[in-house]
Backbone bond lengths (Angstrom), bond angles and torsions (degrees), N, CA, C in turn:
res aa  C-N    CA-C-N  psi(-1)  N-CA   C-N-CA  omega(-1)  CA-C   N-CA-C  phi
1 M - - - 1.474 - - 1.607 106.03 -
2 K 1.348 112.80 132.99 1.477 116.74 172.92 1.548 110.98 -61.93
3 Q 1.386 115.43 138.59 1.365 119.62 177.85 1.545 115.49 -105.92
4 L 1.318 116.54 143.00 1.461 121.11 -177.70 1.499 111.63 -111.59
5 Q 1.259 119.12 144.43 1.429 122.36 169.65 1.561 109.98 -90.14
6 L 1.315 113.63 112.62 1.423 119.01 -168.48 1.526 117.27 -85.64
7 G 1.311 115.49 130.07 1.403 123.89 173.46 1.602 116.98 49.38
8 G 1.329 110.29 37.72 1.425 117.16 173.25 1.527 115.06 74.03
9 S 1.416 117.57 7.85 1.385 125.45 175.53 1.486 112.60 -92.24
10 N 1.291 114.45 -175.87 1.489 119.62 171.87 1.595 112.61 -90.12
11 W 1.323 110.88 6.93 1.520 119.03 -174.18 1.505 107.74 -82.79
12 Q 1.320 117.13 122.80 1.516 121.51 -175.56 1.457 109.43 -116.45
13 A 1.363 120.03 142.24 1.426 120.44 174.88 1.586 106.82 -153.26
14 S 1.318 116.63 173.58 1.462 119.06 -178.30 1.458 116.57 -61.28
15 A 1.311 119.01 146.41 1.378 125.56 -175.33 1.527 107.20 -70.22
16 V 1.220 118.51 -21.67 1.639 121.86 179.42 1.540 101.13 -116.80
17 A 1.309 108.16 134.71 1.477 119.71 174.46 1.411 113.30 -119.26
18 L 1.314 121.19 161.16 1.468 125.57 -179.50 1.573 113.65 -107.46
19 G 1.303 115.60 108.82 1.457 119.92 179.08 1.653 107.97 -84.52
20 I 1.265 111.85 132.10 1.499 117.22 -171.64 1.529 112.44 -102.13
21 M 1.327 116.53 21.30 1.513 116.31 -176.23 1.584 114.85 -51.90
22 R 1.281 109.10 -38.27 1.549 117.85 -176.77 1.491 113.34 -90.35
23 M 1.282 122.02 -1.95 1.470 122.94 -175.88 1.535 111.02 -70.42
24 G 1.298 113.35 -22.42 1.658 112.34 178.49 1.458 116.51 -66.27
25 V 1.367 119.97 -11.69 1.398 119.48 179.55 1.606 110.95 -103.32
26 L 1.413 113.16 7.72 1.446 114.55 176.85 1.504 112.91 -96.40
27 S 1.255 116.81 163.56 1.451 122.44 170.68 1.480 105.84 -79.79
28 K 1.372 117.21 156.18 1.393 122.50 178.67 1.568 114.97 -52.26
29 D 1.323 112.24 -40.44 1.512 117.85 176.64 1.540 115.84 -61.86
30 D 1.370 113.28 -40.44 1.405 117.18 -179.99 1.540 111.05 -72.65
31 A 1.345 112.74 -35.74 1.466 115.73 176.05 1.541 114.00 -63.79
32 V 1.285 114.27 -37.06 1.474 120.55 169.34 1.523 111.15 -55.46
33 K 1.183 118.30 -47.91 1.505 123.39 -177.42 1.561 105.48 -61.15
34 S 1.293 119.72 -44.90 1.481 122.05 177.45 1.550 115.64 -58.24
35 L 1.306 112.90 -43.46 1.467 120.06 -179.55 1.562 107.88 -68.53
36 Q 1.284 118.52 -47.54 1.439 119.77 -178.08 1.572 110.89 -64.03
37 A 1.334 115.64 -35.00 1.527 113.55 178.40 1.491 110.22 -69.42
38 A 1.343 113.92 -38.53 1.530 114.68 178.08 1.525 111.13 -60.94
39 H 1.341 113.86 -44.73 1.513 115.02 178.97 1.410 114.41 -64.55
40 E 1.324 119.44 -34.75 1.416 121.19 179.00 1.604 115.35 -73.03
41 A 1.393 109.54 -23.98 1.422 115.07 170.73 1.565 118.54 -85.62
42 G 1.315 111.58 8.32 1.509 116.57 177.61 1.563 114.99 87.39
43 I 1.311 113.52 2.12 1.490 114.49 178.31 1.553 111.89 -78.67
44 N 1.319 117.88 125.25 1.436 120.60 178.13 1.520 114.61 -125.68
45 Y 1.290 115.21 26.81 1.479 122.49 -174.24 1.605 107.65 -133.07
46 I 1.319 114.40 125.19 1.448 122.63 -178.96 1.537 110.56 -115.40
47 D 1.302 116.54 127.49 1.497 121.29 176.05 1.527 109.14 -115.41
48 S 1.363 112.18 134.72 1.502 117.95 175.86 1.522 107.65 -141.53
49 A 1.309 113.85 -170.42 1.443 124.57 172.81 1.561 110.60 -151.48
50 D 1.259 119.85 154.24 1.489 116.96 -179.00 1.516 115.88 -69.71
51 I 1.327 116.60 -17.22 1.502 119.16 -177.53 1.500 115.29 -92.50
52 Y 1.410 116.75 -10.18 1.422 115.27 -170.56 1.589 112.58 -67.92
53 V 1.260 110.69 122.68 1.500 121.01 -174.80 1.533 106.29 53.92
54 N 1.247 118.15 41.92 1.487 127.58 178.24 1.424 110.67 49.93
55 G 1.378 115.51 44.29 1.472 122.32 173.69 1.537 110.59 91.32
56 N 1.216 119.08 -11.40 1.551 121.67 -172.50 1.521 107.22 -73.42
57 S 1.323 119.11 -29.16 1.477 116.05 176.82 1.563 112.87 -58.28
58 E 1.325 114.85 -41.00 1.476 120.69 176.27 1.477 113.95 -67.16
59 R 1.388 116.47 -37.17 1.491 118.86 176.63 1.488 108.27 -63.41
60 V 1.302 118.85 -50.96 1.456 124.15 -178.58 1.553 113.42 -57.78
61 F 1.362 112.64 -42.09 1.466 120.17 178.65 1.517 105.47 -64.06
62 G 1.309 125.42 -48.20 1.454 125.77 -179.31 1.580 108.74 -56.56
63 E 1.253 114.38 -48.54 1.539 116.23 179.27 1.466 112.76 -63.40
64 A 1.352 118.13 -42.83 1.436 121.30 177.25 1.472 114.84 -61.16
65 L 1.407 114.97 -41.84 1.498 119.20 -177.18 1.571 107.73 -59.23
66 K 1.345 116.26 -43.08 1.378 123.03 -175.28 1.555 111.95 -65.00
67 A 1.372 111.71 -34.49 1.478 118.78 -173.10 1.526 109.52 -91.29
68 S 1.235 123.78 -11.65 1.418 127.31 -170.76 1.487 118.25 -82.88
69 G 1.318 116.24 -13.60 1.466 118.17 -177.42 1.590 110.81 88.55
70 L 1.346 115.61 -8.98 1.440 124.28 174.87 1.496 113.40 -87.46
71 S 1.308 118.34 165.36 1.394 119.64 -179.29 1.537 111.22 -122.36
72 R 1.312 114.60 171.66 1.489 118.23 -179.71 1.532 109.96 -65.84
73 D 1.312 116.87 -23.84 1.489 122.76 -178.46 1.472 112.69 -75.16
74 D 1.433 116.91 -15.29 1.469 122.16 -177.76 1.576 107.11 -79.29
75 F 1.263 124.64 -14.01 1.360 121.52 -179.53 1.476 112.58 -137.05
76 Y 1.411 118.08 150.77 1.458 125.74 162.68 1.523 102.14 -84.43
77 I 1.245 117.40 136.07 1.505 126.75 179.19 1.418 114.26 -116.36
78 Q 1.380 118.69 120.61 1.460 123.97 -178.31 1.587 107.10 -125.36
79 S 1.339 112.28 144.52 1.440 116.16 169.52 1.484 109.38 -144.48
80 K 1.304 112.25 175.05 1.526 123.35 -176.76 1.453 112.98 -126.20
81 G 1.327 115.63 156.96 1.441 119.45 176.16 1.510 110.76 -148.51
82 G 1.400 118.58 -179.54 1.313 125.11 177.31 1.587 120.53 109.12
83 I 1.336 112.53 -12.24 1.462 115.50 177.22 1.519 106.20 -100.24
84 V 1.340 114.12 128.04 1.452 115.30 176.49 1.647 106.91 -91.31
85 L 1.135 111.50 126.67 1.551 116.84 -168.76 1.558 112.08 -72.50
86 D 1.223 118.96 138.65 1.435 127.43 171.01 1.581 112.61 -93.81
87 P 1.339 117.16 92.71 1.426 121.80 -176.13 1.528 112.78 -55.79
88 N 1.327 119.94 -28.09 1.449 118.98 -173.19 1.491 113.29 -79.62
89 R 1.311 116.52 -18.65 1.458 120.69 176.54 1.527 113.63 -108.63
90 S 1.240 119.80 -9.26 1.469 123.96 -175.37 1.552 111.45 -93.76
91 H 1.297 117.03 134.32 1.528 116.85 175.93 1.504 107.95 -161.76
92 D 1.246 116.84 149.55 1.424 126.93 -172.40 1.493 112.74 50.42
93 D 1.376 119.25 -118.02 1.491 119.96 178.65 1.493 109.66 -100.27
94 L 1.319 119.13 10.16 1.419 119.48 178.69 1.469 110.49 -101.30
95 V 1.383 120.04 125.00 1.505 121.64 -168.68 1.553 104.24 -131.14
96 F 1.311 112.49 141.03 1.424 121.77 178.86 1.516 111.03 -137.97
97 G 1.329 115.53 144.29 1.445 115.64 -179.03 1.413 115.51 -102.23
98 Q 1.374 119.84 163.55 1.346 125.21 178.87 1.588 109.65 -104.22
99 R 1.270 114.42 -23.64 1.606 121.25 170.10 1.489 105.10 -169.72
100 Y 1.250 108.75 175.01 1.530 123.18 171.65 1.422 116.20 -106.57
101 D 1.274 121.33 145.20 1.489 119.86 -174.55 1.615 105.85 -147.37
102 Y 1.370 108.92 109.33 1.514 113.49 178.46 1.625 106.11 -113.11
103 G 1.251 114.85 30.96 1.458 114.82 167.58 1.501 114.67 -66.38
104 K 1.272 114.90 148.45 1.528 123.09 -174.13 1.527 108.96 -49.16
105 Q 1.358 119.49 -52.74 1.476 117.32 -176.92 1.444 118.32 -65.43
106 H 1.407 111.13 -36.00 1.487 118.77 178.03 1.475 112.82 -60.85
107 L 1.370 116.20 -42.69 1.447 120.25 -179.54 1.624 109.02 -67.61
108 I 1.243 116.65 -38.46 1.466 120.41 -173.15 1.579 103.76 -74.15
109 D 1.326 119.45 -37.77 1.416 121.50 179.99 1.515 111.29 -71.30
110 S 1.363 114.93 -30.96 1.460 118.24 173.54 1.581 114.21 -60.34
111 V 1.324 107.53 -51.87 1.500 113.15 -178.23 1.641 112.21 -61.28
112 D 1.400 109.87 -39.75 1.481 113.97 177.11 1.532 112.00 -55.22
113 G 1.396 114.45 -49.74 1.383 124.80 174.99 1.544 115.86 -51.30
114 I 1.318 110.08 -46.46 1.521 115.58 -178.64 1.558 107.39 -63.29
115 L 1.314 115.19 -50.05 1.501 114.95 -176.51 1.418 112.50 -61.88
116 S 1.340 121.97 -38.62 1.450 124.58 179.50 1.447 108.38 -63.14
117 R 1.405 120.60 -45.90 1.468 120.80 -171.02 1.594 108.36 -72.78
118 M 1.300 116.31 -34.03 1.487 117.15 179.25 1.516 115.11 -82.67
119 G 1.346 115.42 -16.56 1.395 121.06 177.09 1.575 108.29 74.61
120 V 1.289 120.35 33.53 1.522 124.33 176.59 1.404 112.22 -120.12
121 D 1.334 120.79 163.34 1.535 126.83 -175.58 1.531 111.12 -86.78
122 Y 1.379 115.53 -24.41 1.500 112.48 -171.89 1.549 105.00 -160.07
123 L 1.319 113.26 165.82 1.480 119.72 175.85 1.581 106.70 -111.60
124 D 1.224 113.07 142.23 1.569 118.48 176.83 1.602 105.41 -73.11
125 A 1.306 117.05 -36.07 1.492 117.80 177.05 1.592 109.07 -149.12
126 F 1.383 112.01 146.17 1.458 120.68 174.45 1.519 108.85 -127.89
127 L 1.351 115.48 127.79 1.465 117.69 -175.72 1.557 105.72 -120.89
128 L 1.426 111.14 147.81 1.421 121.28 171.89 1.529 105.60 -77.98
129 H 1.359 118.26 126.21 1.413 121.32 -165.01 1.474 117.19 -72.95
130 R 1.273 117.55 -43.05 1.513 123.37 178.36 1.543 104.82 -148.57
131 P 1.366 114.83 148.80 1.452 120.29 176.55 1.574 114.20 -59.16
132 D 1.232 118.24 139.09 1.494 123.23 178.42 1.424 109.12 -116.45
133 P 1.335 122.62 120.60 1.460 119.31 -178.35 1.516 112.04 -66.82
134 L 1.251 122.01 -14.63 1.463 124.34 177.01 1.498 114.80 -96.10
135 M 1.371 117.07 7.78 1.460 115.34 -174.86 1.533 112.31 -72.09
136 E 1.366 116.07 145.54 1.391 127.32 -179.58 1.515 106.91 -107.65
137 P 1.410 119.05 100.23 1.413 117.79 -176.90 1.600 116.55 -54.85
138 D 1.230 119.78 -23.94 1.424 121.56 177.14 1.480 108.47 -68.54
139 E 1.314 121.64 -44.88 1.404 119.18 177.98 1.524 113.70 -66.41
140 I 1.317 119.49 -31.10 1.350 120.90 174.40 1.474 108.65 -63.01
141 A 1.377 118.46 -47.95 1.460 122.88 179.33 1.532 113.77 -50.74
142 D 1.432 109.03 -47.80 1.529 119.42 -178.33 1.626 107.91 -58.27
143 A 1.293 113.43 -44.50 1.484 120.76 -178.96 1.501 108.46 -66.34
144 F 1.260 123.50 -49.68 1.459 125.24 176.46 1.509 112.49 -54.16
145 N 1.324 117.26 -48.26 1.383 120.56 178.77 1.462 116.57 -59.78
146 T 1.281 113.29 -42.90 1.523 119.74 175.40 1.566 115.14 -63.48
147 L 1.343 111.92 -39.92 1.459 114.97 -179.92 1.453 113.64 -71.12
148 Q 1.329 114.27 -35.74 1.483 119.80 177.66 1.584 112.47 -73.60
149 R 1.281 117.69 -41.43 1.426 123.02 175.93 1.532 111.10 -60.17
150 E 1.344 115.52 -42.26 1.529 118.75 179.04 1.583 113.56 -81.61
151 G 1.288 117.50 11.95 1.432 118.65 177.32 1.499 117.27 69.45
152 K 1.328 117.65 13.29 1.398 120.17 -175.03 1.542 115.17 -86.57
153 V 1.315 119.69 -25.09 1.479 126.02 -178.81 1.531 106.49 -140.42
154 R 1.396 113.53 133.79 1.439 114.72 -179.08 1.593 107.73 -95.75
155 H 1.306 119.03 -38.43 1.430 120.56 -179.15 1.483 113.52 -134.09
156 F 1.380 121.32 169.12 1.334 125.51 -171.45 1.589 110.85 -138.49
157 G 1.366 114.20 161.65 1.432 123.69 176.18 1.385 111.48 -173.25
158 V 1.389 114.26 -173.98 1.451 125.23 -178.30 1.471 109.58 -123.51
159 S 1.398 116.64 175.08 1.399 124.46 178.00 1.575 110.78 -145.27
160 N 1.265 117.82 128.00 1.482 122.93 -179.90 1.587 113.64 63.52
161 F 1.282 114.51 28.32 1.496 118.18 174.04 1.425 116.14 -93.83
162 N 1.313 118.15 145.07 1.530 121.21 173.19 1.466 108.15 -86.68
163 V 1.308 117.23 179.97 1.513 122.18 -168.47 1.536 108.86 -64.82
164 Q 1.357 116.11 -45.59 1.472 122.25 -178.02 1.551 108.44 -61.46
165 Q 1.291 116.34 -47.87 1.410 121.20 -175.00 1.601 109.30 -61.33
166 Y 1.339 111.18 -45.96 1.466 116.18 175.47 1.533 115.02 -58.66
167 L 1.342 119.22 -39.53 1.441 120.47 178.93 1.532 112.16 -75.71
168 L 1.360 115.81 -27.09 1.529 116.44 173.27 1.459 109.65 -56.24
169 V 1.425 113.37 -50.54 1.469 109.69 -175.40 1.540 111.99 -77.36
170 Q 1.355 119.10 -34.79 1.415 120.70 -176.53 1.612 112.29 -65.29
171 D 1.275 116.73 -27.72 1.465 119.11 175.61 1.483 112.32 -72.41
172 A 1.431 119.91 -14.92 1.344 120.05 -176.64 1.534 117.05 -102.76
173 V 1.380 114.77 -24.27 1.462 122.46 -176.50 1.543 112.52 -96.19
174 D 1.250 115.30 151.27 1.510 122.94 179.70 1.511 110.96 -75.59
175 Q 1.335 117.31 -29.04 1.493 125.03 -174.13 1.461 109.84 -83.29
176 K 1.370 115.98 142.98 1.539 118.49 169.15 1.596 106.04 -66.51
177 L 1.288 115.02 135.23 1.467 121.02 173.28 1.490 104.10 -83.23
178 M 1.347 121.99 107.66 1.399 124.78 -170.61 1.483 116.09 -86.95
179 F 1.342 116.21 -21.71 1.422 123.23 -173.91 1.557 114.72 -124.51
180 N 1.282 114.64 154.55 1.463 122.30 162.53 1.583 105.15 -143.14
181 Q 1.323 115.25 114.52 1.391 120.15 -175.34 1.486 110.00 -94.80
182 L 1.427 118.67 118.97 1.515 123.66 -167.16 1.552 106.05 -136.60
183 Q 1.395 108.18 145.86 1.523 111.15 172.11 1.515 107.80 -72.78
184 F 1.398 109.16 136.09 1.517 114.71 -175.99 1.542 110.02 -160.87
185 S 1.273 117.71 127.46 1.489 125.11 174.43 1.454 108.71 -160.89
186 A 1.339 116.55 174.58 1.458 118.59 176.46 1.495 113.70 -61.63
187 A 1.284 120.05 -24.09 1.387 123.69 -179.13 1.537 112.59 -105.24
188 H 1.289 113.70 7.53 1.480 120.80 175.52 1.494 109.11 -141.32
189 A 1.355 112.98 60.52 1.543 120.31 -164.31 1.454 111.39 -112.79
190 G 1.359 117.81 48.60 1.520 121.46 178.17 1.539 111.94 -63.29
191 M 1.307 115.65 -33.39 1.467 117.41 -177.03 1.592 107.98 -64.06
192 I 1.401 119.91 -31.36 1.416 125.07 -177.83 1.504 103.74 -82.08
193 T 1.296 120.85 -55.59 1.498 128.11 179.92 1.503 109.49 -44.18
194 E 1.273 120.95 -50.40 1.426 126.05 -176.95 1.498 109.08 -58.03
195 G 1.209 120.41 -48.41 1.500 124.22 -177.11 1.568 113.21 -68.96
196 L 1.264 114.31 -31.65 1.515 119.25 175.48 1.638 113.71 -76.42
197 H 1.294 114.02 -24.85 1.488 117.76 -179.24 1.520 116.46 -103.15
198 V 1.365 112.92 23.47 1.509 114.43 177.11 1.537 111.05 -61.48
199 N 1.243 111.89 129.34 1.544 121.93 173.30 1.428 107.83 72.99
200 M 1.391 123.08 18.50 1.456 122.25 178.48 1.543 116.89 -91.82
201 G 1.409 111.33 -33.79 1.453 117.48 -178.20 1.596 116.80 68.99
202 D 1.329 112.40 13.52 1.431 115.57 -176.36 1.561 115.86 -107.35
203 V 1.299 114.79 0.75 1.499 118.50 172.84 1.431 110.58 -115.18
204 P 1.278 114.94 114.94 1.484 120.68 -165.43 1.514 115.50 -71.67
205 T 1.265 120.63 -26.46 1.485 123.44 -175.81 1.490 107.29 -134.72
206 L 1.309 119.57 111.12 1.524 122.54 175.51 1.570 101.46 -129.70
207 N 1.317 115.04 122.97 1.471 119.07 178.85 1.583 113.99 -128.66
208 D 1.252 112.95 23.09 1.485 113.81 -179.51 1.582 110.71 -96.33
209 F 1.324 117.39 -19.73 1.419 122.97 168.91 1.551 113.93 54.31
210 G 1.300 115.53 47.39 1.464 115.88 -178.35 1.438 120.07 64.58
211 M 1.297 123.32 24.82 1.392 126.62 -173.18 1.494 113.02 -64.42
212 I 1.276 116.90 -39.05 1.478 118.51 -178.65 1.561 113.32 -65.17
213 E 1.401 116.38 -41.73 1.411 121.92 177.08 1.586 108.47 -71.55
214 F 1.217 118.36 -41.26 1.462 123.10 176.73 1.529 108.04 -56.53
215 A 1.255 122.21 -50.55 1.466 128.97 176.60 1.554 109.27 -55.24
216 R 1.287 117.96 -45.15 1.470 120.39 -179.63 1.491 111.84 -63.48
217 R 1.293 113.57 -47.83 1.571 118.75 179.88 1.453 113.39 -60.08
218 N 1.400 115.94 -34.07 1.437 120.99 -170.08 1.444 110.58 -108.47
219 H 1.285 124.46 13.07 1.439 131.90 176.75 1.475 113.24 50.99
220 I 1.335 116.33 49.47 1.418 128.85 175.74 1.525 112.19 -97.61
221 T 1.309 113.85 127.86 1.529 114.90 -176.60 1.527 102.27 -84.78
222 I 1.363 114.37 120.61 1.511 123.38 165.34 1.541 107.14 -81.25
223 Q 1.359 116.25 127.59 1.419 120.40 176.97 1.626 103.69 -110.83
224 A 1.319 112.84 119.90 1.390 116.31 -172.11 1.495 109.11 -93.79
225 W 1.404 115.01 121.40 1.484 118.58 177.62 1.539 107.26 -104.16
226 S 1.448 110.66 159.95 1.390 117.89 -173.40 1.532 114.91 54.37
227 P 1.368 120.53 55.35 1.443 121.32 -173.50 1.541 111.35 -74.61
228 F 1.318 120.24 -4.04 1.502 118.92 -178.22 1.572 106.21 -118.07
229 Q 1.369 123.54 11.83 1.435 121.63 -168.27 1.543 106.35 -113.92
230 Y 1.339 110.82 160.73 1.458 121.22 170.53 1.580 106.85 -116.21
231 G 1.298 115.71 150.72 1.494 114.60 173.82 1.546 108.88 69.11
232 L 1.287 117.37 -175.77 1.461 123.74 175.26 1.579 109.37 -91.09
233 F 1.265 114.42 94.02 1.474 123.19 -173.94 1.639 113.82 53.18
234 A 1.420 111.12 29.72 1.433 114.94 175.61 1.529 117.39 -66.56
235 G 1.371 112.46 -33.17 1.417 119.47 177.69 1.496 111.92 150.98
236 M 1.374 114.77 169.89 1.420 116.56 -177.17 1.537 109.41 -88.59
237 F 1.382 112.48 144.05 1.463 116.59 176.75 1.543 111.92 -78.28
238 I 1.326 115.06 -24.08 1.480 116.09 -174.79 1.550 107.38 -62.81
239 D 1.329 116.60 127.02 1.474 122.88 178.53 1.575 117.24 63.45
240 D 1.407 113.55 14.87 1.398 120.92 175.97 1.520 110.05 -87.30
241 P 1.364 119.14 122.71 1.486 120.26 -172.59 1.613 108.89 -63.07
242 K 1.359 117.31 -17.88 1.426 119.94 -177.44 1.614 105.91 -69.20
243 Y 1.322 113.82 -24.62 1.453 121.88 -179.32 1.527 115.10 -112.79
244 A 1.334 113.06 47.75 1.442 124.76 -168.95 1.591 105.77 -61.57
245 E 1.341 116.25 -50.57 1.481 119.94 -173.42 1.540 108.53 -66.63
246 L 1.313 116.04 -42.51 1.437 117.91 -179.87 1.465 112.18 -63.64
247 N 1.338 119.62 -41.18 1.493 122.76 175.68 1.614 110.27 -64.35
248 K 1.299 118.40 -31.42 1.419 121.55 179.87 1.566 110.44 -68.93
249 V 1.329 112.80 -41.95 1.465 117.18 177.15 1.646 111.40 -70.09
250 L 1.295 115.80 -39.22 1.430 121.44 179.36 1.545 107.85 -60.65
251 Q 1.361 115.48 -48.86 1.519 120.24 -177.21 1.509 107.60 -61.54
252 K 1.369 119.77 -44.79 1.472 121.68 178.85 1.503 113.32 -54.76
253 L 1.276 116.29 -43.87 1.455 122.70 -177.17 1.567 108.74 -75.24
254 A 1.317 116.89 -36.94 1.463 122.21 175.61 1.456 110.51 -58.38
255 D 1.271 121.79 -45.34 1.393 130.45 176.84 1.544 109.37 -59.91
256 K 1.312 118.00 -46.65 1.394 121.51 177.56 1.467 115.79 -62.29
257 Y 1.327 117.84 -46.46 1.517 121.28 -175.08 1.542 112.05 -93.04
258 G 1.414 117.30 -5.41 1.462 114.49 179.43 1.567 115.72 72.47
259 V 1.321 111.84 33.93 1.527 113.13 173.83 1.505 106.48 -133.61
260 S 1.311 121.51 -172.04 1.441 129.00 -176.75 1.565 105.93 -89.60
261 K 1.349 114.85 164.65 1.409 118.20 172.11 1.548 113.07 -60.66
262 N 1.307 115.24 -35.84 1.487 117.77 174.70 1.564 108.32 -59.12
263 G 1.353 119.40 -38.25 1.401 123.25 -174.16 1.565 106.03 -65.81
264 I 1.359 116.23 -37.49 1.433 117.66 -173.76 1.600 105.89 -78.31
265 A 1.201 121.34 -30.53 1.511 122.47 174.07 1.429 108.70 -63.11
266 V 1.411 119.86 -35.62 1.474 119.53 178.77 1.500 110.11 -73.44
267 A 1.382 118.31 -39.28 1.447 124.45 178.02 1.520 108.42 -59.06
268 W 1.334 117.04 -40.45 1.516 117.58 177.10 1.494 112.62 -54.11
269 I 1.306 116.38 -47.43 1.444 116.30 -176.91 1.531 108.54 -71.79
270 L 1.278 123.06 -34.60 1.458 122.26 -175.27 1.553 108.29 -75.35
271 R 1.272 117.88 -22.18 1.438 120.89 -177.45 1.581 109.28 -68.15
272 H 1.293 120.82 -20.93 1.383 123.78 -180.00 1.523 111.88 -69.56
273 P 1.343 121.33 136.91 1.501 119.00 -169.86 1.535 114.34 -73.51
274 A 1.315 118.03 -2.94 1.428 122.31 177.86 1.425 117.05 -67.86
275 N 1.358 115.31 -0.38 1.546 123.38 -175.14 1.542 112.94 49.38
276 I 1.373 117.41 56.20 1.416 123.94 -177.85 1.426 108.61 -74.60
277 Q 1.307 121.56 142.74 1.490 126.48 169.66 1.491 110.50 -93.23
278 V 1.312 123.45 133.88 1.368 123.07 -177.66 1.533 110.00 -103.42
279 L 1.407 115.41 132.31 1.429 122.04 -177.09 1.543 111.24 -102.53
280 L 1.281 121.89 112.46 1.390 127.21 -177.21 1.521 105.73 -84.27
281 G 1.402 118.55 134.38 1.466 117.22 179.78 1.534 109.98 -109.64
282 T 1.367 119.35 0.82 1.465 118.55 178.66 1.426 113.24 -77.43
283 M 1.364 116.24 146.34 1.447 122.86 176.20 1.593 114.16 -101.65
284 N 1.345 111.61 -2.54 1.476 123.70 -176.28 1.561 105.06 -71.93
285 P 1.378 122.11 119.39 1.415 120.00 179.87 1.518 114.25 -58.26
286 T 1.342 116.12 -37.90 1.460 120.17 -176.11 1.556 108.37 -68.77
287 H 1.258 118.77 -45.08 1.399 123.36 176.71 1.530 115.35 -64.94
288 I 1.349 116.31 -31.99 1.445 120.31 173.83 1.542 110.40 -62.39
289 K 1.342 113.62 -45.47 1.416 116.26 -171.94 1.642 108.01 -74.87
290 D 1.340 119.98 -43.02 1.479 119.96 -174.44 1.615 108.05 -73.58
291 S 1.352 116.82 -23.89 1.340 113.99 175.06 1.514 116.48 -79.53
292 A 1.340 112.67 -34.52 1.491 120.21 178.31 1.508 107.69 -66.43
293 A 1.402 121.97 -32.36 1.399 120.80 178.57 1.501 115.22 -53.95
294 G 1.340 116.07 -23.05 1.541 116.28 -177.70 1.530 110.02 -68.00
295 A 1.332 120.61 -12.50 1.456 122.97 177.90 1.563 111.21 -63.44
296 D 1.338 112.39 -22.83 1.511 117.88 -174.45 1.563 112.68 -97.45
297 V 1.393 113.64 10.74 1.465 120.12 -173.73 1.471 103.80 -115.56
298 T 1.430 117.19 127.13 1.373 119.52 175.68 1.552 108.85 -114.55
299 L 1.336 119.79 106.61 1.342 126.82 -178.24 1.551 114.04 -67.81
300 T 1.303 116.58 147.86 1.471 119.86 171.66 1.557 110.73 -68.82
301 K 1.266 121.14 157.71 1.364 122.90 173.79 1.535 112.56 -55.30
302 Q 1.370 119.66 -45.62 1.465 118.28 175.43 1.495 114.62 -64.08
303 E 1.282 119.72 -31.36 1.549 120.22 178.65 1.501 104.87 -74.62
304 W 1.346 125.31 -34.29 1.420 118.14 170.27 1.486 116.60 -60.72
305 Y 1.396 118.12 -41.88 1.431 123.30 174.17 1.509 109.82 -61.94
306 D 1.206 118.56 -42.20 1.484 123.25 -176.46 1.529 111.08 -58.73
307 I 1.264 115.72 -41.93 1.466 122.21 177.51 1.555 110.47 -69.80
308 Y 1.312 116.86 -42.77 1.388 123.29 -175.91 1.655 110.65 -59.79
309 L 1.445 110.75 -45.09 1.399 121.54 177.32 1.583 114.15 -67.11
310 A 1.286 111.34 -41.70 1.459 117.22 -175.84 1.525 110.17 -67.35
311 A 1.265 117.43 -22.94 1.518 124.92 -178.58 1.610 107.89 -77.35
312 G 1.289 117.73 -4.97 1.365 119.01 -179.87 1.534 116.83 102.16
313 N 1.306 111.42 2.91 1.555 117.42 179.52 1.523 106.60 -86.29
314 D 1.285 117.12 166.56 1.426 121.23 -178.09 1.590 112.70 -132.12
315 L 1.333 111.47 169.03 1.493 118.95 173.29 1.500 107.38 -114.86
316 P 1.299 114.86 126.36 1.499 118.25 179.91 1.609 109.32 -69.72
């Protein structure tokens, strides 16, 4: 498995990580199979959040880790906090918040809950899940300092933040924010489209504000969630007839490189020089392995553009 240097540090981890959002609906035995498949594929990075299946994803992960024959040291473990769950709208693996809360005590309580559910002593990384318009950066700084001083969290980051929101927090905290977790795929490529349409005036809504270039300049690791989806949970483009041309190109390259279409979609993200880490959301052991295999594929520049264009994006 290709390794990435994360967040400008000397900390290295697998280019593909396993997101456990859906693990909370699995049995312990099935969760064990998912973890073992990830480990066999060379994945050594786990991503979670305190709200996934109302915390049950982390409980099942903790049980599965103990039963899997693997150890805490086999994985870097990351989670996120700050969303206050709305129980009336959340069900199964679909979670919705009623507000955000980045108060010092809420963040500390969030990490304590995560550690308890997972049955581990510390997190390798803790991320602020979504930007809160009411966040007080000084409270975040106090929480981060407490969590690091007590040995509960090693590194920190954010998720779904734009450049100014990132800087607002970074200016307040002592720690380098090493991560920004963002939705990104060939069919959800606003960060690329924005850069290509500079000074064009033909794209009505651009909200990424140069994040991908900002991340490269500041050695921030972008973690790409939903690497096979289009829209916000609208669906997967793999085998979707609405993306017939994209699937045709993916299949052609899959045949060339001896991997699946999912693997090529992963390779497309990893081909970008920003050193993006891909977060897989599948719990299917076969899909974990065939998707992770894309980390060993290096697409040509033309192949990267072929996929970009086949997804319905354009070049000005």
